[in-house]
N, C-alpha and C positions, 0 to 999 in steps of 0.2 A: 630245916627251915630255910627258905630262900630269902636272904636279906639284900639281894641286889636291888638297887633303886629303880630299875626299869627292866622290862623283859628284854632278853637278848634276841637278836636275829641270827639265823643260821642260813647260809647259802648252801644248798644241798644239791648233789647230783650232777655237777658240772662235768663236762668232758675233760676239762683240765684248766690250768691257771698259767697264764704268762705273767710273771711277777714284776717285770721292769727291772729286775736285778740281773746280775751276771753270774757266770760259772754254774756250779751245781744247783743253785737256787733259781736259775732262770725259768725253769718249768717246774710246776708242782701239781700234785693231784690230791683230791680230797675235798672236804667241806671247810667252810670258814665261819667261825663264830665271831659275832660282833657284839661287844658289850660297852655300853656308855660311849658310843661313837668311835670306838677303836677296835682293831682286830685283836681278838683275844686268843684265838687258836686256829690252826690250819692243819688239815689232815683228817685223822679219825676224831670226829667231834660228836661225843655222845649227846643224845637228846636230854634236855632238862625240862621240868615242868614250866609252862608259860612261854617257851620259845616261840618266836614267830619264824616260821619256816618259809624261805624264799626259794621256790622251785627253780633250779637251774639245769634241769634235764635238757640235753641237747644244746647246751650253751658253752661258751668260752668266757672265762673271767679274766679281766685285766684290771690294773689300777685305772682310776678315772683319768681320762686324757687331759693334757694341759696345753693350751695354746698360748704362746709367749709373745705374740705380736698380732694386733688386730687394729682396725679403725672402724669401730661399730657404726659411726655415723654414715659410713659409705653403704650401708645395707639398703638405702633407698636410692643409690646411684649406680645400680648394676647395669651393665650392657649399654652404656650411653653410646649411640652410633658414632659420634665424632671421634671418640677415643678408642674404639674397639680394636683397631689395628695399629695403634700408635705405640711406639716405644716410650720408655718412662718419662723423659723430659717433656715432650709435647703432650703426653697423656696427663701429666700433672696439671698443665695449664688448661687443657680441654675438659678435664673431668673434675677432680676434687676442688681445685682452686677456682674454677669458673662457677661451680655450683654451690660451694659450701656456705655462701651467704644466705642461701635459701633453706638451710637447716635450722628451722625454728624449733620451738619447744615440742610441738606435736611431731615434727619430723624426727627429732632425736629420740623421743620416747618410742616411736614406732620402730625406728632403725635399731635401737638398742634391744628391743624385745625380739625383733626378727633375728638378729645376730646371735643373741644368747639362746633362744629356743633352738635355732639350727644347730648350735654347738652341743646343747644338751642332748638333742636327738641323735647325735653322732657319738655320744659317750663321753663328752667333755665335762669336767667338773671344775676347772679353774681356767681363768682367762686373764691375760694382760692386754688392756686396751690403751693404745697410744692415741690419745685424744688431743688434738692441737687446735680446736676451735674455741679460742678464748679471746674475748674483746670486750671493752667497756660498753659496746653497743648492744650486747646481748642482755635481754631482760629476764633471763632464766638462769638457773644454776645447773650447768651441764654435769658437773661432778655429782651433785645430788641426784639427778635423774639416773645416771649410770649406776651409782651405788644402790639406789632404791630399787631399780629394776633387778639387779643381781640378787639383792636380799630377798625380794619377792619370789624369785625363781629358784633360789637356793644355791647359786653359783658363788665360788670364790672369785673375787675381782681385785686385780691389781690395776690401779689407774696410773698410767704413765702420762703425767701432765706435760703436754708439749707446748710449743709456742716458739716465737722468734723475737729477738731484739733488733734485727735488721732484716730488710727485705731481700728478696731474691728475684732477679730478672730471668725470664724465660725467652722464648723465641718470638715474642711480639711485644714491642715497646708501647703499643697503644693501649694495652690493658691497664686498668687501675691497679696500682701496687697493693700488695697485701698489707693490712694493718699490722703494726708491730707494738711491742710494749717495752717499757724500760726494764733493765736487769733487776732493779729493786722491786718492781711490780711483779715480775715473774717469781722471784725468790720468795717474796712476801706471800703470794697466793699459795705457793706450794707449802710454805710453813703453816699457813692456816688450814689447808687441807690435811696436812700430816697430823696436826693437833686434833683435828676432828675425826679423822678416819683411820690413820695408820696404826696397824697392830703389828708389832715386831715379832710376834710369836711364830713358832715353826708351823703352825696350822692355822694361820690367820685367815679370816674370811675377807678382810679388807686390807689393802696395802696402797700406799702412795709412793710414786717414783718421780724424780725430777728428770724430764725427758725433752729437752729442746729438739726440734724436729730433725735437724742434722747439724753436727758440729762444724761442717765445712761452710754452710751458708746461713745458718740461723743465728749465729753469734760471731762477733769479731774475736780473733784469737785471744786478745787480752782478757776476755770475759770467761773463756773456757775454764781456767783454773779456779776462778771465783765461784762458778756454778758448781764445780766438783767439790770444792771446799764447803760450800753451803749445804749441799746434799749430805755430805758426810757429817757435818755438824748436827744435822737434823736426824741422822740415823736412817736415811732413806737411800735407795739405790739410784743408779743412773742408767738411762736407756736412750737410744737414738737409732736412726738409720745410718748405714755406712757402706760404701763400696758396692752399691747395688748395680751400677753400670760402670763401664769404662770411663765415662765422663767424670766420675768422682776422682779417679786416679789421675786423669789428665789435668783436671783443675788443681788438684793438690800439688802435683809436680810443678805446674806452671806458676802457681801462686806462692807456694811455701817451700818449693825445692825438695820435697820429700813425699813419700807415699802416704795415703790417709792414715794407716795404722801408726806409722812413725810419728805423724803429726799429732794425733790424739794422745799418744803415749807421752809425748813431750809436755802435754798440757794437763796431765793428771787424769786422763780419761780411760784408763785401763785398771783392771783389778777385779777381785771376786764379787764386787758390788756393782759391776758394769756388764751389760749385755747389749749387743748390737743386732738389729734386724738386717738380714740379707748376707753381707760379707761374701758376695759372689766373686768380685775381682780383687782377690788378695793373693800374694805370692807366699812362698814358704817362709821367707824371713818374717813377714807380717804374721803369719800363723804362729810362728814360734814366739813372737812377742805376746800374742793373745793367750797362747797356751801357758806360757811361763807365768803370766800375771793372773791367771784364773778368769780372764774375761770370757763371757759366754757369747754364743751364737744363737739367734732365732732364725732357723732355716725355713724359708718360705718357698718351696719348690713350685707350687702351682702359680703363684703370682709372678715369680721369676720367669716361668715358662710362658705365661699369658702375655707378658710384656716383652718377651724375647731378650731378657737380661742375661741369661746364662744359667749355669748350674753351680751352686756354691760348693766348695770342697769340704762338705761336712764330714765325709768319711775320713779324709786325710787329716782334718783338724782333730777328730776324735782319736785317731791313731797316734797323734802327737801329744795326747793328753788333754786336749781341749774339751770344753763343755758344750755339747750340742743339744738344742731343743728344737721343737717345731712350732711354727706359727702360721695361721691361715691368712694373715695380712687382710687388707680391706676388701670388701665385696665389690668395690668398683674396679678392682684388678684381679678378682678371683670370684667369679659370679656364683660360686657355690662354696661357702666357707664352712666346711665341716671337716673334722679331724680324720674321719675314715678315709676320705678321698685325698687328704693331705698326706697321710701315711702311705697310701697306695702310690701316689705320684712320686713321693720320695724314693720308694723302693724301685719303681720302674725307671725313673729318670737316671738315677745313678748307674743302674745296670745297663741302660741303653747307651750311655756315654762312655762308661768305663769298663764294661764287661760284666758277665753274669755273677762273678764272685765279689762284686764291689761292696755290697751291703746285704745283710740278711734281714728277714722279716723281724726277727727278735731285736736286731739293732735299731730298726726304725721305731718299733714299739717302745724301746727304752728311751729314744730321743723324745718321744711324745709323752712320756710319763716321768721317769726319774730325771731325765735331762731337763725337762721343764721345771720340775720342783727345785733342781739345783740352781738354775739361773735366777729363779724368783726368790730363792732363800726360804722355801717352804719345805723344810727338811722332814717334817712329819707326814708328808703326803708323797705320792708318786711311785710307791712300791707296795706290793702285797707282802707284808711281814708282820709278825706279832709285835704289837705296840704301836704300829702306825695308825694314823687316822683312817677310818673306813670310808675312803673315797674309792668306790669300786664300780666298775662297769661289767654288766652281764649281757653278752651279745648272743642273741638267739640265732642259731644256724638253721632253723626250719624254713628254708627258702631255697628255691632251685639254684640260686647263685652259689650256694655252698654244697649242694648235693654232689657226692662223689669225691670229696676231699679226703685224701689219705692222711693228711695231718691237719685236723680241724683247728688246732691251736693257732695256726697262722692265718686263719680266715679273715680277721678284721683288717689285716694288712694286705694279704695277697689277693683277696677277691674284690676289694674296693666296693664301689656302688653304694647304695643306700643302706645304712646300718639298721639293724633290727634290735633295738635295745629293750630287753625284757625288764631289767632292773638297773637303775643308776642311783648311787648313793653318795652323799656328801656328808662326811662325819656321821655315817650311819643312818642318815635321814634320806628316805626315798624321794628323789626329785624327778625321776621318770619311772613309770610303771607301764609295761606292755606298750611302749611307744607313745605314751601320753604324758604330757607335762601338766601336772595338776593346776587347774585354774586358768589355763590358756585355751581360748577359743580360736583355733587356727583359721577358721573361715573369717571370723571378724578381724583377726590380725591381717590377713591377706587383703581384705576390703579396705582397711585403714591404709595399708601400704599402697594400694592402687590409687587411693585418693591423694596421697602425698605425691606420688609420681605424676599424676595428672596436673597437679598444681605446679610442680617444678617444670614440667614440659611447657605448660602454658606460659609461665613466667619467662623462661629462657627463649621462647620463640616470639615473644611479643616486644622485647626490648633488648638493647645491646647487652652483651655479657660483661660482667666485671669480676675482678679477682678480689676476694675477701677471705679472711680467716676468722 
């Protein structure tokens, strides 16, 4: 008698499995049984009455990919001509800070869906969104929109709630300064979000993180330890941008007499509950501080390349014992935010700069899966192993891009391009089938996006631009 509460799913016939693990278990072969949302068996999986069989013939199986740094609102700010060739600091003024006051409720809903659907179609099952558009002037709940969109699409969402308590000047003093909030307002809002959404479990669908936009400019030094203490008292993590360009280093040395990692370490902003996006311009002493403290890296190679910021020492950091993950960053500085191309770029960029032996495809896949789970604290996802949550991507290699591969298991990293996702599961639930996200009309989504872009363009060309957040 079969007393299982629901029918099992079995992924059958795959060419192989890249597990996100290391050593002898890095690659596996065989089928995968999924029971009650978890991986129940791998290898020789006998058929049982009532099984739902997912055909994986000609496919490679990996854990669901995890993006640990994004700005979803930027999905309607792609390719803005004024900033397309600008480095980070002028780009910030010309693109997100100049246009973000135009991100109303409809724009955010559209942007969130664009970004999440793009990630799903690249095999991504979990995302950390660093959203910093919070102001009393908004008449909608941004967090609710983001969490509701993720729930509808079946994605795991970590909301890194950003913001600033002090303004930042760029290269044009004529611009209206960014609105700021008090420290109490920031902490109080995160506390309310955490009470409503934060699930501390190892396979949480929803997480909340306290994430001031950057510790060098968004808060005065005396507030940094207060924010860190507040986050830890709530049981939430800390996240921010750091050392994306040389300007971070020069500013920190001139203002604080020390490099950025030394500065944040002095103020309680390192530890296993902290991860930073970028970390491009860090030296070995700083990497040692990060590695020893368990602080994580969200490596964003496409955005760093697009803005000319450099190549983060992700490979060296991992060799020192550091925790490396991958993030697509915002679409305004990475006009195609999918994890397949992020992995491919990571693989190619490190080898181009450091030599062909710098990083393997398996290493990059691990950054995009187990590494992401580690920095987000989602210990039950990120690897293919018995007992883990069934967050699984099945990539179809029936495309000329993959034809002729002698090692098909490296296809999702080595070949790049558009992914062909046959099955994508989150906790055993199918969220993509044969390249289709259930309930999403791609033509309608594109039309809504075009309407938002037309409105933004019309507004920014008809009156002076201002900076808002």
